[in-house]
C-alpha positions in Angstrom: 0.0 0.0 0.0 1.2 3.6 -0.7 0.4 4.9 2.8 2.1 2.1 4.7 5.1 3.1 6.8 8.6 1.7 6.1 9.7 -0.8 8.7 13.2 -0.4 10.2 14.5 -2.9 12.8 16.7 -1.7 15.6 18.4 -4.5 17.5 20.5 -3.8 20.7 20.5 -5.2 24.2 20.9 -1.7 25.8 17.8 0.5 25.8 19.9 3.7 25.8 21.5 2.7 22.5 18.0 2.0 21.0 16.9 5.5 22.2 19.9 7.1 20.6 19.3 5.4 17.3 15.7 6.2 17.4 16.4 9.9 18.0 18.7 10.1 15.1 16.8 8.3 12.3 13.2 8.9 13.3 10.9 10.2 10.5 7.1 10.2 10.1 7.2 7.6 7.3 9.3 5.2 9.3 8.0 2.5 11.6 10.9 1.8 14.0 10.6 -1.7 15.5 12.8 -2.2 18.6 14.3 -5.6 19.6 16.5 -6.1 22.7 18.0 -9.5 21.7 18.7 -11.6 18.6 15.9 -14.0 19.4 13.4 -11.1 19.6 14.7 -9.7 16.3 14.1 -13.0 14.6 10.5 -13.1 15.8 9.8 -9.6 14.4 11.3 -10.8 11.1 8.6 -13.3 10.8 6.0 -10.6 11.2 7.3 -7.6 9.2 9.0 -6.8 6.0 12.0 -4.5 6.8 13.8 -2.0 4.7 17.0 -2.2 6.7 18.3 -3.8 10.0 20.5 -1.9 12.4 22.1 -4.8 14.4 24.4 -4.5 17.4 27.3 -7.0 17.2 28.1 -7.5 20.9 25.0 -8.8 22.7 24.6 -11.4 25.4 23.2 -14.8 24.3 22.8 -14.7 20.5 25.2 -12.1 19.3 25.0 -10.0 16.1 27.0 -12.5 14.0 24.8 -15.4 14.9 21.6 -13.4 14.3 22.8 -12.2 10.9 23.7 -15.7 9.9 20.2 -16.9 10.6 18.6 -13.9 8.8 20.7 -14.5 5.7 19.8 -18.2 5.7 16.0 -17.6 5.6 14.5 -17.2 2.1 12.2 -14.4 3.2 14.8 -12.3 4.9 18.1 -13.0 3.1 17.9 -9.8 0.9 17.3 -7.4 3.8 20.5 -5.2 4.2 22.1 -5.4 7.6 24.1 -2.5 9.1 26.3 -3.6 12.0 26.8 -1.2 14.9 29.7 -2.0 17.2 32.6 -0.6 19.2 35.5 1.1 17.4 38.2 -1.2 18.8 37.4 -4.2 16.4 40.3 -5.5 14.5 40.2 -6.2 10.7 39.6 -10.0 11.2 36.6 -9.3 13.4 35.2 -6.9 10.8 35.7 -9.4 8.0 33.7 -12.0 10.0 30.8 -9.6 10.0 30.9 -9.2 6.2 31.2 -12.9 5.7 27.8 -13.5 7.6 26.0 -10.9 5.5 26.7 -7.4 6.8 26.4 -4.6 4.2 28.3 -2.0 6.3 29.5 -1.1 9.7 28.8 1.9 11.9 31.4 2.3 14.7 30.6 3.6 18.2 30.5 6.4 19.0 28.8 7.0 15.6 28.4 10.2 13.7 24.6 11.0 13.6 24.8 12.6 10.1 26.6 9.5 8.6 24.2 7.1 10.3 21.1 9.0 9.1 22.5 9.3 5.6 23.2 5.6 5.3 19.8 4.6 6.6 18.1 6.9 4.1 20.1 5.4 1.2 19.1 1.9 2.3 15.4 3.1 2.5 15.7 4.5 -1.1 17.1 1.2 -2.3 14.2 -0.6 -0.5 11.6 1.7 -2.1 13.1 1.2 -5.5 13.1 -2.5 -5.0 9.4 -2.4 -3.9 8.6 -0.4 -7.0 10.3 -2.9 -9.3 8.5 -5.7 -7.6 5.2 -3.9 -8.0 5.9 -3.2 -11.7 7.0 -6.8 -12.2 3.8 -8.1 -10.6 1.7 -5.8 -12.7 3.6 -6.9 -15.9 3.1 -10.5 -15.0 -0.6 -9.9 -14.5 -0.8 -8.2 -17.9 1.1 -11.0 -19.5 -1.3 -13.5 -18.0 -4.2 -11.4 -19.3 -2.7 -11.2 -22.7 -2.0 -14.9 -22.7 -5.5 -15.6 -21.6 -6.9 -13.4 -24.3 -4.7 -15.0 -26.9 -6.0 -18.5 -26.0 -9.6 -17.7 -25.1 -12.7 -16.4 -26.8 -13.6 -13.0 -25.6 -17.4 -13.5 -25.8 -17.9 -16.9 -24.1 -14.5 -17.2 -22.2 -14.1 -20.7 -23.7 -10.8 -21.7 -25.2 -10.4 -20.5 -28.8 -9.1 -22.2 -32.0 -5.5 -21.6 -31.1 -5.8 -23.3 -27.8 -7.8 -26.1 -29.3 -5.1 -26.8 -31.9 -2.5 -27.1 -29.1 -4.8 -29.3 -27.0 -5.7 -31.6 -29.9 -2.0 -32.2 -30.7 -1.3 -32.8 -27.0 -4.2 -35.1 -26.4 -3.4 -37.1 -29.5 0.1 -37.5 -28.3 -1.1 -38.7 -24.9 -3.6 -41.1 -26.5 -0.8 -42.6 -28.5 1.4 -43.0 -25.5 -1.4 -44.6 -23.3 -3.0 -46.5 -26.2 -6.4 -44.8 -25.7 -9.0 -43.4 -28.0 -9.9 -39.7 -28.4 -13.3 -38.5 -29.5 -13.5 -35.2 -31.5 -17.0 -33.6 -31.7 -17.7 -30.7 -34.1 -20.9 -28.8 -33.0 -22.4 -26.3 -35.5 -25.6 -24.3 -34.8 -28.3 -24.4 -37.4 -29.5 -21.1 -39.0 -27.7 -19.0 -36.3 -26.9 -16.3 -38.9 -30.6 -15.5 -39.2 -30.8 -14.6 -35.5 -27.9 -12.1 -36.0 -29.5 -10.7 -39.1 -33.0 -10.3 -37.8 -32.5 -9.5 -34.1 -28.9 -8.1 -34.0 -25.6 -9.2 -32.8 -26.3 -8.3 -29.2 -29.0 -10.9 -28.9 -26.9 -13.4 -30.9 -24.0 -12.9 -28.5 -26.1 -13.5 -25.5 -27.5 -16.6 -27.1 -23.9 -17.9 -27.8 -23.0 -17.3 -24.2 -25.9 -19.4 -23.0 -25.1 -22.1 -25.5 -21.5 -22.2 -24.3 -22.6 -22.6 -20.7 -25.0 -25.4 -21.6 -22.4 -27.3 -23.6 -19.8 -26.8 -20.8 -22.3 -28.3 -18.3 -23.0 -31.4 -20.5 -19.3 -32.5 -20.9 -17.2 -34.2 -18.2 -14.5 -32.5 -16.1 -11.7 -34.1 -18.2 -13.3 -33.1 -21.5 -12.2 -30.0 -23.4 -14.5 -27.5 -25.2 -13.5 -24.6 -27.5 -15.3 -22.0 -29.6 -13.6 -22.1 -33.0 -15.9 -20.0 -35.1 -18.9 -17.8 -35.0 -21.4 -20.6 -34.2 -19.0 -23.5 -34.1 -17.8 -25.4 -31.0 -15.4 -28.4 -30.8 -15.3 -30.9 -27.9 -12.4 -33.3 -27.2 -13.5 -36.4 -25.3 -10.4 -38.3 -24.0 -10.5 -42.1 -23.6 -13.9 -42.2 -25.4 -15.0 -44.6 -28.1 -17.8 -44.3 -30.6 -20.6 -45.3 -28.2 -19.4 -42.8 -25.5 -19.3 -40.0 -28.1 -22.7 -40.9 -29.4 -24.2 -40.6 -25.9 -22.8 -37.1 -25.6 -24.1 -36.2 -29.0 -27.5 -37.5 -28.2 -27.5 -35.6 -24.9 -26.5 -32.3 -26.6 -29.3 -32.7 -29.2 -31.8 -33.6 -26.4 -30.7 -30.5 -24.3 -31.1 -28.3 -27.4 -34.7 -29.2 -27.6 -35.2 -27.0 -24.5 -35.8 -23.3 -25.2 -33.2 -20.5 -24.6 -34.5 -17.3 -23.1 -32.8 -14.0 -24.1 -34.5 -10.8 -22.8 -38.1 -11.3 -23.9 -37.3 -13.7 -26.7 -37.7 -17.5 -26.6 -35.4 -19.5 -28.9 -35.5 -23.1 -30.0 -32.1 -23.9 -31.5 -31.0 -27.0 -33.4 -27.5 -28.2 -34.1 -25.6 -30.6 -36.3 -22.7 -32.6 -34.9 -19.8 -34.4 -36.6 -17.8 -37.0 -34.8 -14.5 -38.7 -35.5 -12.4 -41.0 -33.3 -8.7 -41.2 -33.0 -6.9 -43.5 -34.0 -9.6 -45.1 -36.3 -10.3 -41.9 -38.3 -6.7 -40.7 -38.6 -3.4 -40.7 -36.7 -2.7 -37.0 -36.8 -4.6 -33.8 -36.0 -5.0 -32.7 -39.7 -6.6 -36.0 -40.7 -8.8 -36.1 -37.7 -10.1 -32.6 -38.3 -10.6 -33.3 -42.0 -12.7 -36.3 -41.1 -14.7 -34.7 -38.4 -15.5 -31.9 -40.8 -16.7 -34.4 -43.4 -18.9 -36.0 -40.7 -20.4 -32.6 -39.9 -21.1 -32.1 -43.6 -22.9 -35.4 -43.7 -24.9 -34.5 -40.6 -26.0 -31.3 -42.3 -27.1 -33.2 -45.4 -29.5 -35.1 -43.2 -31.2 -31.9 -42.0 -31.4 -30.1 -38.7 -30.7 -31.7 -35.3 -28.6 -34.6 -36.6 -25.2 -36.1 -35.9 -22.9 -38.2 -38.0 -20.0 -40.3 -37.0 -17.2 -40.5 -39.5 -16.3 -44.1 -39.1 -19.4 -45.6 -37.4 -21.2 -44.2 -40.5 -18.6 -45.9 -42.7 -19.9 -48.7 -44.8 -17.8 -51.4 -46.5 -17.4 -49.2 -49.7 -16.1 -46.2 -47.8 -13.9 -48.5 -45.8 -12.1 -49.5 -49.0 -11.8 -45.7 -49.7 -10.3 -45.2 -46.3 -7.7 -47.9 -46.8 -6.8 -46.6 -50.2 -6.3 -43.1 -49.0 -3.8 -44.3 -46.4 -2.0 -46.5 -48.9 -1.9 -43.8 -51.6 0.7 -41.8 -49.6 3.2 -44.6 -50.1 2.4 -45.2 -53.8 5.1 -43.0 -55.2 7.7 -43.9 -52.6 7.1 -47.7 -53.3 7.1 -47.2 -57.1 3.5 -48.4 -57.5 2.4 -45.9 -60.0 2.7 -46.5 -63.8 1.6 -44.6 -66.9 -0.4 -45.9 -69.8 -0.9 -44.1 -73.1 -4.0 -43.9 -75.3 -3.3 -42.6 -78.8 -5.4 -39.9 -80.6 -6.0 -40.8 -84.3 -6.4 -38.5 -87.2 -9.2 -40.3 -89.1 -8.4 -39.5 -92.7 -4.7 -40.2 -92.5 -4.7 -42.9 -89.8 -1.8 -41.3 -88.2 -1.2 -41.2 -84.4 -1.0 -37.4 -83.8 -0.5 -37.5 -80.0 -1.4 -39.6 -77.0 -2.9 -39.1 -73.6 -1.0 -40.2 -70.5 -3.2 -42.0 -68.1 -2.0 -43.0 -64.6 -2.6 -46.3 -63.0 -1.9 -47.5 -59.5 -0.6 -51.0 -59.2 -1.7 -51.8 -55.6 0.2 -54.8 -54.1 -3.0 -56.2 -52.7 -5.9 -55.1 -54.9 -4.2 -55.0 -58.3 -4.6 -52.2 -60.8 -6.7 -49.3 -59.5 -8.4 -46.9 -61.9 -7.6 -43.2 -61.6 -11.4 -42.6 -61.3 -11.1 -44.1 -57.9 -7.9 -42.8 -56.5 -7.5 -39.3 -58.1 -10.4 -37.9 -56.1 -8.7 -39.2 -53.0 -5.5 -37.6 -54.0 -7.3 -34.3 -54.5 -8.9 -34.5 -51.0 -5.6 -35.2 -49.3 -3.5 -32.7 -51.3 -1.4 -35.5 -52.8 -2.5 -34.6 -56.3 0.3 -31.9 -56.7 2.9 -34.5 -56.0 1.3 -37.1 -58.3 0.9 -34.7 -61.2 4.5 -33.7 -60.8 5.5 -37.4 -61.0 3.4 -37.8 -64.1 5.1 -34.8 -65.9 8.6 -36.1 -65.0 7.9 -39.6 -66.2 6.2 -38.4 -69.4 9.4 -36.4 -70.1 11.5 -39.4 -69.5 9.3 -41.5 -71.9 9.3 -38.9 -74.6 13.1 -39.0 -74.5 13.1 -42.8 -74.7 10.9 -42.8 -77.8 13.1 -40.1 -79.5 16.3 -42.0 -78.7 15.1 -45.4 -79.8 12.9 -44.6 -82.9 13.2 -40.9 -83.4 9.5 -40.4 -82.7 8.7 -37.0 -81.2 5.2 -37.8 -79.9 3.2 -35.1 -78.2 1.8 -36.3 -74.9 -1.3 -34.9 -73.1 -1.3 -34.7 -69.4 -4.3 -34.2 -67.1 -3.7 -31.4 -64.5 -5.8 -31.0 -61.4 -7.6 -27.7 -60.7 -5.4 -27.3 -57.6 -2.4 -26.7 -59.9 -3.7 -23.5 -61.3 -3.7 -21.7 -58.0 -0.1 -22.6 -57.3 2.3 -19.6 -57.5 5.2 -21.6 -58.8 3.5 -23.8 -61.4 5.0 -22.2 -64.5 8.5 -22.1 -62.9 8.2 -25.8 -61.9 7.1 -26.9 -65.4 9.9 -24.9 -67.0 12.5 -26.5 -64.7 11.3 -30.0 -65.4 11.3 -29.5 -69.2 14.8 -28.0 -68.9 16.1 -30.9 -66.7 14.9 -33.5 -69.1 15.6 -31.6 -72.3 12.0 -31.9 -73.6 10.6 -29.3 -76.0 7.5 -27.6 -74.7 5.5 -28.3 -78.0 5.7 -32.0 -77.1 3.6 -31.4 -74.0 -0.2 -30.9 -74.0 -2.1 -30.0 -70.8 -5.7 -31.1 -70.4 -7.9 -29.2 -68.0 -11.6 -29.6 -67.3 -14.3 -26.8 -67.1 -14.4 -27.2 -63.3 -10.8 -26.1 -63.1 -11.9 -22.7 -64.4 -14.7 -22.1 -61.9 -13.9 -19.6 -59.2 -10.4 -18.8 -60.3 -10.9 -17.6 -63.9 -8.4 -14.7 -63.8 -5.6 -16.8 -62.1 -6.2 -19.7 -64.5 -6.3 -17.4 -67.5 -2.9 -15.9 -66.6 -1.4 -19.3 -66.1 -2.8 -20.6 -69.5 -1.4 -17.5 -71.1 2.1 -18.3 -69.7 1.8 -21.9 -70.9 0.8 -20.8 -74.4 3.8 -18.4 -74.4 6.0 -21.5 -73.7 4.4 -23.2 -76.7 2.6 -25.8 -74.7 -0.7 -27.1 -76.1 -3.9 -26.5 -74.0 -7.0 -28.8 -74.3 -10.4 -28.3 -72.7 -11.3 -31.8 -71.5 -14.8 -33.4 -71.1 -16.4 -30.5 -72.8 -20.2 -30.5 -72.4 -20.3 -32.2 -69.0 -19.7 -29.0 -67.0 -21.2 -25.5 -67.5 -20.2 -25.6 -71.2 -19.8 -21.9 -71.2 -19.1 -20.2 -74.5 -17.4 -17.6 -72.4 -14.6 -20.1 -71.8 -14.1 -20.8 -75.5 -13.9 -17.2 -76.4 -11.8 -15.9 -73.5 -9.3 -18.8 -72.9 -6.5 -19.7 -75.2 -7.4 -23.3 -76.0 -6.0 -25.3 -78.9 -8.3 -28.3 -78.6 -11.8 -29.1 -77.4 -12.4 -32.8 -76.4 -16.1 -33.9 -76.6 -17.0 -36.0 -73.6 -17.7 -39.7 -74.3 -21.2 -39.3 -72.8 -22.3 -37.5 -76.0 -20.4 -39.9 -78.2 -22.3 -43.0 -77.0 -25.5 -41.9 -78.8 -24.0 -39.9 -81.6 -24.9 -42.6 -84.2 -28.6 -42.3 -83.3 -30.1 -39.4 -85.3 -33.1 -39.3 -83.0 -31.1 -38.5 -79.9 -30.1 -35.0 -78.9 -26.5 -36.1 -78.5 -25.9 -36.0 -82.2 -27.1 -32.4 -82.5 -25.0 -31.4 -79.6 -21.8 -33.0 -81.0 -22.5 -31.4 -84.4 -22.9 -28.0 -82.7 -19.7 -28.4 -80.8 -17.7 -29.4 -83.9 -19.1 -26.5 -85.9 -18.5 -24.0 -83.1 -14.9 -25.3 -82.5 -14.0 -25.1 -86.2 -15.3 -21.5 -86.5 -13.1 -20.6 -83.5 -10.1 -22.4 -85.2 -10.0 -25.0 -82.5 -9.1 -28.7 -83.0 -11.8 -31.2 -82.0 -11.2 -34.6 -80.5 -14.0 -37.1 -79.8 -13.2 -39.3 -76.9 -14.7 -42.6 -76.0 -15.3 -43.8 -79.5 -15.9 -47.6 -79.4 -18.0 -48.7 -82.4 -17.9 -48.4 -86.2 -21.3 -46.7 -86.1 -20.0 -44.0 -83.8 -17.0 -43.5 -86.0 -19.1 -43.3 -89.2 -21.3 -40.7 -87.5 -18.3 -38.6 -86.5 -16.8 -38.7 -90.0 -20.2 -37.6 -91.3 -20.1 -34.7 -88.8 -16.6 -33.8 -90.1 -14.8 -34.6 -86.8 -11.2 -35.2 -87.7 -9.6 -36.7 -84.6 -10.8 -39.4 -82.3 -9.7 -41.3 -79.2 -11.2 -44.6 -78.0 -11.2 -48.3 -77.8 -12.1 -48.7 -81.5 -8.5 -47.9 -82.2 -6.7 -48.6 -79.0 -7.1 -49.0 -75.3 -4.6 -47.3 -73.0 -1.3 -49.2 -73.5 2.0 -49.5 -71.9 4.8 -47.5 -73.6 6.3 -50.4 -75.6 2.9 -51.5 -76.9 2.1 -48.0 -77.9 5.4 -47.7 -79.8 4.6 -51.0 -81.6 1.1 -49.7 -82.4 2.5 -46.4 -83.9 5.0 -48.4 -86.0 2.2 -50.7 -87.3 0.2 -47.6 -88.2 3.1 -46.1 -90.1 3.6 -49.4 -92.1 -0.1 -49.5 -93.1 0.2 -45.8 -93.8 -3.5 -45.3 -93.5 -6.4 -46.5 -91.4 -9.9 -46.5 -92.9 -12.9 -46.2 -90.7 -14.5 -49.1 -92.6 -11.6 -51.3 -92.0 -10.7 -50.7 -88.4 -7.5 -52.5 -87.5 -7.4 -54.8 -84.6 -5.7 -53.4 -81.5 -2.1 -54.6 -80.9 -1.6 -56.7 -77.9 -1.6 -54.9 -74.6 -1.8 -55.6 -70.9 -5.3 -55.0 -69.6 -5.5 -52.3 -67.0 -7.9 -54.5 -65.0 -6.0 -57.6 -65.2 -5.2 -57.9 -61.5 -8.1 -56.0 -60.1 -10.1 -57.7 -57.3 -13.2 -55.5 -57.4 -16.1 -55.6 -55.0 -18.1 -53.6 -57.5 -20.6 -55.0 -59.9 -19.6 -54.7 -63.6 -22.3 -52.3 -64.7 -22.6 -49.9 -61.8 -20.9 -48.5 -58.8 -22.9 -50.5 -56.3 -21.1 -53.1 -54.2 -21.8 -56.7 -54.8 -24.2 -57.4 -52.0 -24.2 -61.1 -52.6 -20.5 -61.4 -51.8 -21.0 -59.1 -48.8 -23.8 -61.2 -47.4 -21.9 -64.4 -47.9 -19.0 -62.8 -45.9 -21.4 -61.8 -43.1 -22.9 -65.3 -43.0 -19.5 -66.8 -42.7 -18.6 -64.4 -39.8 -22.0 -65.3 -38.2 -21.3 -69.0 -38.3 -17.6 -68.6 -37.1 -18.4 -66.3 -34.2 -21.8 -67.6 -33.2 -23.9 -64.5 -33.8 -27.6 -64.7 -33.2 -30.1 -63.9 -35.9 -30.9 -60.5 -34.4 -27.2 -59.8 -33.9 -26.6 -60.7 -37.6 -29.3 -58.2 -38.7 -27.7 -55.5 -36.6 -24.3 -56.4 -37.9 -25.5 -56.2 -41.5 -26.8 -52.6 -40.9 -23.5 -51.6 -39.3 -21.8 -52.8 -42.5 -24.2 -50.6 -44.5 -23.1 -47.6 -42.4 -26.3 -47.0 -40.4 -26.2 -45.2 -37.0 -27.7 -46.6 -33.8 -30.8 -44.4 -34.3 -31.2 -45.6 -37.9 -30.8 -49.3 -36.9 -33.4 -48.8 -34.2 -35.9 -47.4 -36.7 -35.1 -50.0 -39.2 -35.6 -53.0 -36.8 -38.3 -51.4 -34.6 -36.3 -51.9 -31.5 -35.0 -49.3 -28.9 -31.7 -47.6 -29.2 -30.7 -49.1 -25.8 -31.3 -52.6 -27.3 -29.3 -51.7 -30.3 -26.4 -50.7 -28.1 -26.6 -54.0 -26.2 -26.5 -55.9 -29.5 -23.5 -53.9 -30.7 -21.6 -54.5 -27.5 -22.3 -58.3 -27.8 -21.3 -58.3 -31.5 -18.0 -56.5 -30.8 -17.2 -58.8 -28.0 -17.9 -61.9 -30.0 -15.8 -60.6 -32.9 -13.0 -59.7 -30.5 -12.8 -56.1 -31.9 -13.2 -52.8 -30.1 -15.0 -50.7 -32.7 -17.3 -50.7 -35.7 -14.5 -50.0 -38.2 -12.7 -53.2 -37.1 -15.9 -55.2 -37.6 -16.3 -53.8 -41.1 -12.6 -54.6 -41.8 -13.4 -58.3 -41.0 -16.2 -58.3 -43.6 -13.9 -56.6 -46.1 -11.1 -59.1 -45.6 -13.5 -62.0 -45.8 -14.7 -60.6 -49.2 -11.1 -60.3 -50.4 -10.3 -63.9 -49.6 -13.0 -65.1 -51.9 -11.9 -65.8 -55.5 -15.3 -65.6 -57.1 -15.9 -61.9 -56.6 -17.8 -60.5 -59.6 
């Protein structure tokens, strides 16, 4: 306190000496505490904080040296300056002893009042300065604590914010790995909260958020963690919690939200959507976990208001395969599992191979050759597409050089680039460097992009395409007609070629279908714009005849050649050169090639994307027999494999959710697994073992 007096301790066994000291140094702001022995002085030191101690050396019992030694040994008093007062007949050794036990200075008797008063005042000044520094340090520490709190907490709800959540997520995942435990992550998003802010104002919306934060905090356990990470978004971490535990919390939240919130004179009925993911089943790092919980939240929103979705408990056997492929894809380049196949583009009238398209394949060690239609979307979701496309460009350059060196064939190769490439700052620089490193001329490279690559980033893509054109790289608009088919793209972007999507080519031979008129319009439009036209997916003579009639000059499809390995493509080109000309009425048989599906073990049916339910049911029946599942347990197990939640299973089988939970507990126990995803994995592995998969 500012008005508190400064304590000074006077220690002497003779009262007249105490009175003399008191008379010399007394001031209104001083509180002079008098002790007549060393023991009494030590007791006062436990009670007061002193600016300085005036200590007589020669006292009966505990003398000044012993008292000083104890004072300096105590943590609380060790920094208090001690001024020894003693007779003037002390020798130097005796004085040195005083300094060794902690004395700051000596005053010899009889002392000079002016010197004594001056020394005490200086020690008081030092004390006041030290107190000021301590006060400033404490204030600074408090401010730092406040700044740190503000940096890691939401100012409205006082909950931890996104920064603190990110730190906690990493820390709790690390702990879960070390202790071999699960970690539930719950993403809570309020429905239509924006309309409250827009209609009633942010003040009401803020009060509502504060009430919601309190309600969520009251629902979770003491060891759980909750943070506000967005305007109306909250994330909850549930340590050592599996799927069923998290589902109970989610159901509790949705149940509590059915009760109204009261703000001023308003009554609100709020709904929420919740996404759930579980470490380690849904990912082994924070980024993967967050991506999956976000996907689960998205699925919950698709269902409507007041819903929850669990990433992996909602996983069916088809998405389980996707889950495994996504993990394995990260190792595909490292383990040299990717290969390129090439499908030629044929000039109809001359029969010449003008160029070819590079098509990537993944030779999975367990599932055989996997189509890019299956793994490229996974690569785009996980940001691996940049690395994969770079690998494609490098290996295309290598292959171009091999063909040139062996047969002097400078074949132009088309490469499909993902939309993500066109928002890269260093794309052009990287392409230039790769072409330079492998001594490939830019006119031997063609880049194919889809209409979706242009959406949302038109200016950026336009600038990038302009730079590619300046390098003399060919640009093709792929799958034209399947996107927005905007004439704006054709008139404003520097394309060399338009590729008509195969979905229009399928019915081009049927004059009664609209596809023929669309194809004719595209060909006419492209020619008027001085663009080359390629029809892709041509498979029959009838389709080829129709395209010739419509004056399409270049085609790509199975009628000439499937995607082939590099050596087979070279053989095909050489055969074409020998024959000199391919007539549409005399389509040559394709050279021998390795089928891209030769080693595939698909679970999909041949004609659609649905899984072969017969095989799956056989696998479930085999597991039922082997693990002694009851009929009802088998029904529940089948619905788990289909990806249904507890609530959906309850509605499907007309039983309570509590009964569903009991069945699931029994199923997991009999299968000796701890979670749904492991149960689904058993079905998948059983399917894989069978050799008669269709």
